[in-house]
Every structure is written in structure tokens, then in C-alpha cells.
C-alpha positions in Angstrom: 145.3 -106.5 114.0 142.3 -106.8 116.2 138.8 -106.9 114.8 135.4 -106.4 116.4 131.8 -107.2 115.4 128.6 -105.3 115.9 125.0 -106.6 116.0 121.9 -104.4 115.7 118.3 -104.6 114.6 117.4 -102.7 111.4 114.3 -100.6 110.7 112.2 -103.7 110.0 113.4 -105.4 113.2 115.7 -108.1 111.7 118.9 -108.8 113.5 122.0 -107.8 111.4 125.7 -108.5 112.2 128.7 -106.6 110.9 132.0 -108.4 111.3 135.7 -107.6 110.6 135.7 -104.0 112.0 139.3 -103.1 112.6 140.3 -101.7 116.0 142.8 -98.9 115.6 144.9 -96.9 118.0 144.0 -93.3 118.8 146.9 -91.9 116.9 146.3 -93.9 113.7 145.8 -91.6 110.7 143.0 -93.9 109.4 140.9 -93.9 112.6 138.6 -91.0 111.5 138.2 -92.4 108.0 137.2 -95.8 109.4 134.7 -94.2 111.8 133.0 -92.3 109.0 133.0 -95.3 106.6 131.5 -97.5 109.4 128.8 -95.0 110.1 127.9 -94.7 106.4 127.9 -98.5 106.0 125.7 -99.1 109.0 123.3 -96.4 107.9 122.9 -98.0 104.5 122.3 -101.4 106.0 119.8 -100.0 108.6 117.4 -98.8 105.9 117.6 -101.8 103.6 114.3 -103.6 103.1 115.8 -107.1 102.7 119.2 -107.1 104.3 121.5 -110.1 104.6 122.1 -111.5 108.1 125.8 -110.9 108.2 128.1 -108.3 106.5 131.8 -108.0 106.4 133.1 -104.4 106.9 136.5 -105.5 105.6 134.9 -106.5 102.2 133.1 -103.2 102.1 136.3 -101.3 102.6 137.9 -103.4 99.9 135.3 -102.1 97.5 135.2 -98.4 98.5 138.9 -97.6 99.4 141.7 -97.1 97.0 144.0 -100.2 97.0 147.1 -98.4 98.5 145.0 -97.1 101.4 143.4 -100.5 102.0 146.8 -102.3 101.9 148.3 -99.8 104.4 145.4 -100.1 106.7 145.4 -103.9 106.9 149.1 -104.6 106.7 150.3 -106.6 109.7 152.1 -104.4 112.3 154.4 -105.7 114.9 153.0 -106.5 118.3 154.5 -105.3 121.5 156.3 -107.9 123.6 155.4 -110.7 121.2 151.8 -110.6 122.3 
């Protein structure tokens, strides 16, 4: 699975980095859920007064998702053409 990261400045102007954001295919049933969770997560970080410099979205998902959903989302799928 591919992951991406995101950097932005919060309301106070501090630079914040969110890592371990999964990249999903368009037809993946979890794509919409991940988009909504990511937006909620970033909004909560944006308005914090004393944020950390780096957050892991994967760790956040581990806390908020049910375990079967989390396991299904992050299980290793087969890559095409051994890539």
C-alpha cells in the first residue's frame, strides 16, 4: 500500500505534518470513509493551540475505527506485475 504525507500551517502559524495517509483506488469501498476521517482529523489539528509537529494518520485510524475495518483497510494486497 502506498502512503502520502501532508504539511500545512495551523491557525497559530506552526508547521504541522500528517504522515501515513493511505492512497486508495477510486473503486475502493473505504475511500469515502478515509476522506471524511482525514478531513475531520486535519480540522481538529488545525484549531489546536499547542499541536505536535508530526501526526500519524494511521495511528489515528487505529484509535477511531473498529478493528475489522482497520485490518481490512491495511491488509497487504497483491501488486500488479510484481511492482
